[in-house]
DODRENKOL-955707 format. One record per residue (C-alpha): x, y, z; residue in three letters; residue number from 0. Coordinates in Angstrom, 3 decimals, padded with zeros to 6 digits, m for minus. Example, Ala and Ser with C-alpha at 12.3 -4.5 7.8 and 13.67 -1.06 7.14 Angstrom:
BEGIN
         x         y         z  res    n
   012.300  m004.500   007.800  ALA    0
   013.670  m001.060   007.140  SER    1
END
This chain:
BEGIN
         x         y         z  res    n
   019.196   033.742   069.617  MET    0
   019.321   029.906   069.415  VAL    1
   016.168   028.439   068.053  LEU    2
   015.586   024.797   067.315  GLY    3
   013.684   022.625   065.003  THR    4
   012.464   020.621   067.909  SER    5
   013.063   019.818   071.530  SER    6
   016.371   018.064   071.857  GLY    7
   017.976   019.468   068.803  ALA    8
   020.794   021.095   070.779  GLY    9
   019.631   024.482   071.874  LYS   10
   020.812   024.507   075.411  SER   11
   024.333   022.839   074.343  TRP   12
   024.901   025.452   071.567  LEU   13
   023.628   028.574   073.821  ALA   14
   026.069   027.345   076.436  THR   15
   028.951   027.131   074.037  ALA   16
   028.143   030.706   072.812  LEU   17
   028.115   032.153   076.003  CYS   18
   031.637   030.672   076.731  ARG   19
   032.717   031.855   073.311  TRP   20
   031.545   035.401   073.530  TYR   21
   032.870   035.695   077.057  ALA   22
   036.290   034.690   075.890  ARG   23
   036.110   037.558   073.347  GLN   24
   036.416   039.930   076.469  GLY   25
   032.615   040.735   076.421  LEU   26
   030.249   040.925   079.054  SER   27
   027.592   038.101   078.444  VAL   28
   024.417   036.811   080.021  ALA   29
   022.148   034.143   078.973  PRO   30
   018.108   034.308   078.847  PHE   31
   015.349   031.940   078.189  LYS   32
   011.782   033.523   078.735  ALA   33
   010.229   030.422   079.814  GLN   34
   011.656   027.113   080.548  ASN   35
   009.854   023.825   081.296  MET   36
   012.056   021.408   083.482  SER   37
   012.260   019.962   086.804  ASN   38
   015.861   020.480   086.861  ASN   39
   016.250   023.887   088.799  ALA   40
   018.969   025.733   090.729  ARG   41
   018.688   028.260   093.626  VAL   42
   020.205   031.739   092.336  VAL   43
   020.258   035.194   093.419  SER   44
   017.028   036.953   093.059  ASP   45
   018.747   040.254   092.720  GLY   46
   017.098   041.716   095.785  LEU   47
   019.273   039.903   098.633  GLY   48
   017.313   036.828   098.365  GLY   49
   016.957   033.538   096.310  VAL   50
   014.655   031.938   093.725  GLY   51
   014.879   029.148   091.264  GLU   52
   015.733   028.974   087.656  ILE   53
   016.235   026.157   085.015  GLY   54
   019.352   024.345   085.449  SER   55
   020.371   025.234   081.582  ALA   56
   020.434   028.813   082.305  GLN   57
   022.426   028.468   085.538  TYR   58
   025.131   026.475   083.732  PHE   59
   024.897   029.235   080.754  GLN   60
   025.523   031.765   083.327  ALA   61
   028.672   029.924   084.665  LEU   62
   029.903   029.620   081.076  ALA   63
   029.555   033.199   080.679  ALA   64
   031.380   034.087   083.785  GLY   65
   028.511   035.899   085.444  VAL   66
   026.430   034.958   088.601  GLU   67
   023.228   033.254   087.756  PRO   68
   019.903   035.279   088.500  GLU   69
   016.381   034.916   088.374  VAL   70
   016.048   037.337   085.324  ARG   71
   017.913   034.841   083.183  MET   72
   014.935   032.444   083.374  ASN   73
   011.968   034.692   084.611  PRO   74
   009.394   031.946   083.952  VAL   75
   009.998   028.360   084.926  LEU   76
   007.378   025.734   084.488  LEU   77
   007.959   022.536   086.774  LYS   78
   005.650   019.594   085.504  PRO   79
   003.721   017.951   088.451  GLU   80
   001.582   015.746   086.206  ALA   81
   000.969   015.136   082.378  ASP   82
  m001.455   018.136   082.221  THR   83
  m000.415   020.230   085.172  HIS   84
   002.784   022.454   085.903  SER   85
   003.717   024.707   088.777  GLN   86
   004.551   028.160   087.593  VAL   87
   007.580   030.016   088.925  VAL   88
   007.734   033.565   088.215  VAL   89
   010.993   035.497   088.875  LEU   90
   012.184   032.791   091.140  GLY   91
   009.022   032.243   093.138  GLN   92
   005.999   030.042   092.984  VAL   93
   002.907   031.921   091.755  ASP   94
  m000.245   030.014   092.829  ALA   95
  m002.584   032.064   090.730  ALA   96
  m000.791   031.481   087.561  LEU   97
  m000.325   027.983   088.445  THR   98
  m004.121   027.536   088.642  ALA   99
  m004.988   029.764   085.293  MET  100
  m005.478   027.938   082.237  PRO  101
  m002.193   027.858   080.280  TRP  102
  m003.211   029.743   077.086  ARG  103
  m004.324   032.770   079.424  GLU  104
  m001.038   033.082   080.986  ARG  105
   001.035   034.508   078.232  GLY  106
  m000.664   037.861   078.437  ALA  107
   000.539   038.263   082.223  GLN  108
   003.858   036.391   081.527  LEU  109
   005.091   038.335   078.628  TRP  110
   005.659   041.865   080.188  PRO  111
   007.556   040.012   082.836  ILE  112
   009.834   038.039   080.377  ALA  113
   010.163   041.221   078.306  ARG  114
   011.323   043.500   081.234  ASP  115
   013.758   040.754   082.444  ALA  116
   015.379   040.619   078.989  LEU  117
   015.735   044.346   078.678  ASP  118
   017.223   044.467   082.077  ASP  119
   019.988   041.889   081.043  LEU  120
   020.512   043.727   077.734  ARG  121
   020.954   046.939   079.513  ALA  122
   023.750   045.563   081.728  ARG  123
   025.573   043.136   079.185  HIS  124
   027.478   043.500   075.937  ASP  125
   025.629   040.299   074.661  VAL  126
   022.819   038.353   075.685  VAL  127
   022.498   034.888   074.326  VAL  128
   018.975   033.726   074.100  ILE  129
   017.540   030.173   074.111  GLU  130
   014.266   029.401   072.576  GLY  131
   012.019   026.636   073.465  ALA  132
   010.904   023.682   071.519  GLY  133
   010.209   025.122   067.885  SER  134
   009.319   028.766   066.731  PRO  135
   007.148   026.949   064.261  ALA  136
   004.418   025.371   066.564  GLU  137
   001.584   026.901   064.376  ILE  138
  m001.060   025.759   067.125  ASN  139
   000.753   027.940   069.666  LEU  140
   001.843   031.080   067.763  GLN  141
  m001.117   033.040   069.116  ASP  142
   000.280   032.532   072.704  CYS  143
   003.834   031.803   072.512  ASP  144
   006.314   034.675   073.954  PHE  145
   009.268   032.408   074.105  VAL  146
   010.577   032.253   070.701  ASN  147
   009.423   034.708   067.881  LEU  148
   008.058   037.339   070.246  ARG  149
   011.406   037.496   072.177  VAL  150
   013.382   037.386   068.762  ALA  151
   011.239   040.302   067.240  GLU  152
   011.402   042.396   070.767  HIS  153
   015.193   042.105   070.784  ALA  154
   015.700   042.138   066.939  GLN  155
   017.849   039.021   067.823  ALA  156
   020.082   037.559   065.295  ARG  157
   018.730   034.016   065.161  CYS  158
   020.438   030.748   064.499  LEU  159
   018.248   027.602   063.832  LEU  160
   019.814   024.343   065.141  VAL  161
   018.505   020.929   064.124  THR  162
   019.567   017.315   065.095  ASP  163
   020.962   015.750   061.902  ILE  164
   021.546   012.519   063.732  ASP  165
   017.874   011.929   063.680  ARG  166
   017.503   012.262   059.816  GLY  167
   015.329   014.566   057.837  GLY  168
   017.472   017.676   059.013  ALA  169
   017.022   019.581   055.830  PHE  170
   013.290   018.935   055.717  ALA  171
   013.250   020.131   059.479  HIS  172
   014.971   023.094   058.689  LEU  173
   013.070   024.052   055.450  TYR  174
   009.687   023.281   057.152  GLY  175
   010.378   025.299   060.283  THR  176
   011.682   028.266   058.078  TRP  177
   008.412   027.840   055.801  ALA  178
   006.283   027.860   058.885  LEU  179
   007.698   030.935   060.588  VAL  180
   005.520   034.102   059.677  PRO  181
   007.331   035.839   056.733  GLN  182
   007.873   038.989   058.656  ALA  183
   010.289   037.146   061.124  GLN  184
   012.112   035.133   058.674  ARG  185
   014.547   037.860   058.328  ALA  186
   015.635   037.349   061.914  LEU  187
   016.946   033.800   060.786  LEU  188
   020.782   034.454   060.042  HIS  189
   022.087   030.875   059.825  GLY  190
   021.240   027.185   060.034  PHE  191
   023.163   025.000   062.212  VAL  192
   023.451   021.091   061.713  LEU  193
   024.165   019.381   065.097  ASN  194
   025.438   015.902   065.834  ARG  195
   026.742   015.038   062.546  PHE  196
   028.727   011.823   062.154  ARG  197
   030.953   011.458   059.070  GLY  198
   032.602   013.530   056.382  ASP  199
   030.738   017.028   056.063  ALA  200
   031.863   017.069   052.705  ALA  201
   029.259   014.568   051.864  LEU  202
   026.289   017.006   052.834  LEU  203
   026.666   018.904   049.656  ALA  204
   024.904   019.865   047.722  PRO  205
   022.218   020.018   050.494  GLY  206
   023.346   023.186   052.178  PRO  207
   023.498   025.063   048.894  GLN  208
   020.105   023.986   047.855  GLN  209
   018.677   024.700   051.148  LEU  210
   020.276   028.294   050.907  GLU  211
   018.639   028.676   047.372  ARG  212
   015.469   027.815   048.748  LEU  213
   015.233   029.969   052.034  THR  214
   018.112   032.565   051.592  GLY  215
   019.563   031.363   054.815  VAL  216
   023.082   029.799   054.763  PRO  217
   024.227   026.739   056.809  VAL  218
   026.712   028.669   059.049  VAL  219
   027.831   025.431   061.403  GLY  220
   028.060   021.839   061.057  THR  221
   028.682   020.467   064.712  ILE  222
   029.958   016.920   064.853  PRO  223
   028.622   014.381   067.221  MET  224
   030.202   015.200   070.619  VAL  225
   030.127   012.606   073.281  ARG  226
   031.332   012.939   076.969  HIS  227
   031.031   016.680   076.648  HIS  228
   030.410   017.001   080.284  GLY  229
   027.174   018.979   080.336  LEU  230
   024.157   017.389   081.711  PRO  231
   020.960   016.678   079.527  GLU  232
   018.370   018.930   080.600  GLU  233
   015.112   017.596   079.298  ASP  234
   015.154   013.924   080.155  GLY  235
   016.540   010.490   081.368  VAL  236
   018.763   008.905   078.518  PHE  237
   020.670   005.585   078.033  ASP  238
   023.297   004.247   080.471  ALA  239
   026.627   006.412   080.452  GLN  240
   030.019   005.375   081.382  ALA  241
   033.151   007.290   082.036  GLY  242
   036.562   005.776   080.255  THR  243
   038.043   002.495   081.089  GLY  244
   036.595  m000.801   082.268  GLU  245
   033.313  m000.529   084.271  VAL  246
   034.312  m001.166   087.933  GLN  247
   031.322   000.490   089.646  LEU  248
   027.559   000.511   088.525  THR  249
   025.335   003.336   090.085  ILE  250
   021.606   002.904   089.388  ALA  251
   019.482   005.968   089.653  VAL  252
   015.749   005.251   089.978  VAL  253
   014.234   007.225   087.095  ALA  254
   010.632   007.806   088.182  TYR  255
   008.161   009.826   086.135  PRO  256
   008.639   013.145   088.121  ARG  257
   012.206   012.822   088.538  ILE  258
   013.778   016.184   089.427  SER  259
   017.323   017.628   089.527  ASN  260
   018.770   014.778   087.572  LEU  261
   021.406   017.043   086.096  ASP  262
   023.314   016.629   089.408  GLU  263
   024.520   013.132   088.549  PHE  264
   026.123   014.117   085.364  GLN  265
   029.647   014.169   087.072  PRO  266
   029.276   010.553   087.957  LEU  267
   029.196   009.885   084.156  ALA  268
   032.544   011.474   083.824  ASN  269
   034.396   009.284   086.348  ILE  270
   036.682   006.858   084.745  PRO  271
   035.348   003.196   085.611  GLY  272
   031.822   004.251   086.691  VAL  273
   028.662   003.468   085.031  ARG  274
   025.756   005.461   085.288  LEU  275
   022.404   003.726   084.827  LEU  276
   018.895   005.092   084.838  TRP  277
   016.706   002.293   086.371  ALA  278
   012.934   001.835   085.803  ARG  279
   012.467  m001.866   086.706  SER  280
   013.693  m004.174   089.348  PRO  281
   016.017  m005.872   086.721  ALA  282
   017.881  m002.884   086.125  GLN  283
   018.802  m002.697   089.919  LEU  284
   020.270  m006.154   089.747  ALA  285
   024.040  m006.076   089.931  GLY  286
   024.078  m002.432   090.861  ALA  287
   026.602  m001.591   093.431  ASP  288
   024.638   001.705   094.616  TRP  289
   021.029   002.554   094.272  VAL  290
   020.027   006.245   094.380  VAL  291
   016.802   007.506   094.767  LEU  292
   016.877   011.192   093.435  PRO  293
   014.572   014.174   093.869  GLY  294
   011.073   014.364   092.869  SER  295
   008.513   016.919   091.968  LYS  296
   005.750   014.932   093.131  HIS  297
   007.080   012.528   095.958  THR  298
   003.834   010.600   096.554  ILE  299
   003.030   009.837   092.902  ALA  300
   006.446   008.774   092.276  ASP  301
   006.615   006.800   095.308  LEU  302
   003.398   005.035   094.334  ALA  303
   005.001   004.501   090.909  TRP  304
   008.016   002.689   092.292  LEU  305
   005.896   000.365   094.457  ARG  306
   003.805  m000.510   091.338  ALA  307
   007.109  m001.297   089.465  GLN  308
   008.069  m003.636   092.385  GLY  309
   011.060  m001.223   092.940  LEU  310
   010.334  m000.932   096.498  ASP  311
   011.162  m004.595   097.184  ARG  312
   014.418  m004.389   094.965  ALA  313
   015.474  m001.314   096.940  VAL  314
   014.776  m003.087   100.282  ALA  315
   016.612  m006.036   099.174  ALA  316
   019.581  m003.983   097.974  HIS  317
   019.775  m002.304   101.340  ALA  318
   019.326  m005.641   103.342  ALA  319
   022.307  m007.116   101.541  ALA  320
   024.317  m004.208   102.880  GLY  321
   024.864  m002.220   099.546  GLN  322
   024.877   001.411   099.404  ARG  323
   021.294   003.360   099.258  VAL  324
   021.416   006.955   098.901  LEU  325
   018.319   009.150   099.029  GLY  326
   018.471   013.000   098.141  ILE  327
   015.570   015.271   099.011  CYS  328
   012.417   013.377   097.677  GLY  329
   014.226   010.308   097.484  GLY  330
   015.249   010.950   101.434  LEU  331
   011.517   011.506   102.110  GLN  332
   010.572   008.067   100.469  MET  333
   013.343   006.305   102.616  LEU  334
   011.520   007.274   105.758  GLY  335
   008.624   005.624   107.612  GLU  336
   005.970   007.789   106.771  ALA  337
   004.993   010.871   104.642  LEU  338
   002.025   012.938   106.182  ILE  339
   000.040   015.736   104.477  ASP  340
  m002.362   017.582   106.913  PRO  341
  m002.746   020.218   104.291  ASP  342
  m003.420   018.154   101.179  HIS  343
  m000.398   019.295   099.482  ILE  344
   001.127   016.241   098.099  ASP  345
  m000.715   013.424   099.852  GLY  346
  m000.050   010.675   102.695  ASN  347
   001.689   007.334   102.132  ALA  348
   003.851   005.020   104.041  PRO  349
   007.421   005.311   103.321  GLY  350
   010.077   002.426   102.392  LEU  351
   010.942   002.327   106.178  GLY  352
   014.785   002.250   105.553  LEU  353
   015.258   005.256   107.880  LEU  354
   013.306   006.068   111.061  PRO  355
   011.934   009.297   109.922  LEU  356
   008.730   011.128   109.174  VAL  357
   008.082   013.815   106.779  THR  358
   005.349   016.442   107.150  GLN  359
   004.422   018.359   103.708  PHE  360
   003.683   021.945   103.903  ALA  361
   002.532   024.483   101.200  ALA  362
   005.644   026.834   101.674  ARG  363
   008.723   025.670   099.513  LYS  364
   012.137   025.609   100.888  THR  365
   014.830   027.416   098.678  LEU  366
   018.182   027.848   100.146  ARG  367
   021.872   027.674   099.142  ARG  368
   023.581   025.838   102.157  THR  369
   027.289   025.174   103.094  ALA  370
   027.822   022.305   105.732  LEU  371
   030.213   019.786   106.661  ARG  372
   029.360   015.958   107.200  PHE  373
   029.221   014.660   110.581  GLU  374
   031.307   011.529   111.422  PRO  375
   029.787   008.649   109.273  LEU  376
   029.868   004.961   109.686  ALA  377
   031.044   002.702   106.860  ALA  378
   030.494   002.388   103.976  PRO  379
   030.028   006.200   103.668  TRP  380
   032.857   006.983   106.354  GLU  381
   034.804   008.744   103.534  ALA  382
   032.512   011.631   103.668  LEU  383
   033.182   012.338   107.367  SER  384
   034.268   015.839   107.901  GLY  385
   034.078   016.809   104.208  ARG  386
   032.641   020.260   103.396  ALA  387
   029.503   020.222   101.259  PHE  388
   028.118   023.276   099.287  GLU  389
   024.599   022.317   097.961  GLY  390
   021.088   023.755   097.536  TYR  391
   017.591   023.042   099.038  GLU  392
   014.503   022.860   096.634  ILE  393
   011.645   021.233   098.625  HIS  394
   008.565   021.157   100.460  THR  395
   008.259   019.684   103.766  GLY  396
   010.052   018.899   106.969  HIS  397
   011.590   015.668   108.247  THR  398
   012.301   014.570   111.663  VAL  399
   013.069   011.530   113.583  GLN  400
   010.298   009.131   114.291  HIS  401
   009.598   009.358   118.050  VAL  402
   008.798   005.561   118.604  GLY  403
   011.911   004.189   116.838  MET  404
   015.595   004.129   117.656  GLY  405
   017.436   007.339   116.230  PRO  406
   019.359   007.527   112.966  ALA  407
   022.745   008.881   112.987  ARG  408
   023.005   012.534   111.861  PRO  409
   024.860   013.110   108.617  ALA  410
   024.542   016.823   108.028  LEU  411
   023.525   019.450   110.941  ALA  412
   020.141   021.080   110.932  GLY  413
   018.207   017.999   110.055  GLY  414
   019.475   017.804   106.397  LEU  415
   020.813   014.310   106.467  GLY  416
   020.686   010.754   108.306  TRP  417
   022.395   007.625   108.204  GLN  418
   020.774   004.470   109.215  ASP  419
   021.963   002.304   112.263  ALA  420
   023.640  m000.317   109.858  LYS  421
   025.301   002.419   107.758  GLY  422
   024.710   001.871   104.395  ASN  423
   021.595   003.843   103.994  VAL  424
   022.089   007.600   103.622  LEU  425
   019.551   010.347   103.271  GLY  426
   020.286   013.965   102.143  LEU  427
   018.206   016.957   101.819  TYR  428
   020.972   018.903   099.970  LEU  429
   021.466   018.453   096.221  HIS  430
   024.924   018.869   094.541  GLY  431
   026.896   016.134   096.540  LEU  432
   028.608   014.896   093.145  PHE  433
   029.489   018.431   092.138  GLU  434
   032.026   018.795   094.898  GLN  435
   035.556   017.770   093.873  PRO  436
   036.350   016.849   097.198  ALA  437
   033.391   014.354   097.510  VAL  438
   034.369   012.799   094.254  LEU  439
   038.010   012.369   095.255  GLN  440
   036.913   010.933   098.643  ALA  441
   034.277   008.422   097.173  LEU  442
   035.913   007.589   094.037  PHE  443
   039.586   008.720   094.201  GLY  444
   038.876   010.322   090.980  ALA  445
   039.044   013.966   089.403  ARG  446
   036.682   014.972   086.812  VAL  447
   036.793   017.565   084.487  PRO  448
   036.218   021.175   086.016  THR  449
   033.288   023.140   084.628  LEU  450
   035.526   025.756   083.206  ALA  451
   037.303   022.730   081.219  THR  452
   033.872   021.730   080.068  VAL  453
   032.873   025.058   078.906  PHE  454
   036.073   025.870   076.992  ASP  455
   035.795   022.652   075.314  GLY  456
   032.284   023.589   074.084  LEU  457
   033.657   026.959   072.781  ALA  458
   036.416   025.248   071.297  ASP  459
   033.864   023.029   069.097  VAL  460
   031.922   026.168   067.807  VAL  461
   035.102   027.871   067.120  GLU  462
   036.223   025.059   064.886  GLU  463
   032.911   024.191   063.232  HIS  464
   031.392   027.434   062.579  PHE  465
   032.239   029.062   059.205  GLU  466
   034.946   031.792   059.523  THR  467
   033.518   035.227   060.842  GLY  468
   029.891   033.982   061.571  VAL  469
   030.051   034.523   065.309  LEU  470
   031.774   037.802   065.404  PRO  471
   029.544   038.823   062.492  GLY  472
   026.461   038.196   064.518  LEU  473
   027.366   041.092   066.886  LEU  474
   027.647   043.415   063.874  GLN  475
   024.588   042.721   061.593  CYS  476
END
């Protein structure tokens, strides 16, 4: 099990690397995280012939392990809709009753579900790599936290505690976390891991030795700062990212507060000459070649935020200048003429008016994996014409042509994509466009590292920078 001294310490990264490393030893491996909080989700098998959604981190960990992603790998997913409210997804499906329940009361009902999912994975695999959440030392939450120590104790997991040394104070973070973990569970901690270290690891002495004398827990790995590792960041929007070489194309993704599925843009950051920019102001759109409106967990609220920042005018000006505008899922809905909500699901609002479309929200969420082929498209998107597209849908609402306006050009069959009459504005319901190698080749003439290459690179890093024998030893304790 990978625990962390904080969010962002590197738990997801390390768990993914361990999934790959153990799979390369010929073992059957599965990932698990009892409860994830993220608006980055993927559509996966529910094990019963249908589909459900899980956090993207466990999706990628499953791919690293070489197994099919399934809902038991992340039995509880919290999708934030506001600062104090999250939608609760249980075994891949929204649970309205638990969503309405005060969060401290949910644990008693969620723990048996998470426990059974974990036990099922343990019964079917040689190794389960478990990811914790936040920190196991949140003493205000220990009465209801079933994601960290309760899981560790139930599975008698061999736990690694990882910290981000680049932030500073790493030894204090490790010692403080160890000290606040109840004494009965400290024996589960088998090693400390220093992540994102820059410099000569020999300069850390005598810190690791002193820490082991204080705690009895050794530092078993010192992971260097790994840039451009190829995995998407799970928990938030980060600084501008650029592939190798001189920047030739800037793609600005509007980063509204409830942005979702931002992980699907990671391949853009791996393309030579492409700069990926997360934009929160009109000034950040100036000079961009493309503007992307991504998915949103709360489309109406994010559309209101976009207008409050003046980004609506900036996007409209970008489109009027003939530059590319791409809307995906919630971004597609925003590009239309109107968003209506007869059932009071999300709210009503005028759209940006860049596509002649109307969206009507509905209570039922659409979850679907879809394979289509692009219709013939006009410039500047003509390179996509006829390209196969395997993506996934996670949305509420249905979008149709505005009956009183000229038609948009269909981009994908089934009402899943449109292009405006001028050609430069494109809207798609499907996520995953930039995860298609053929699409990247068509749009950028570029090849990016395959996921298999990315996962092997992560495994190589842990193999090189963990103490000899530690990783196989964790299976034999």
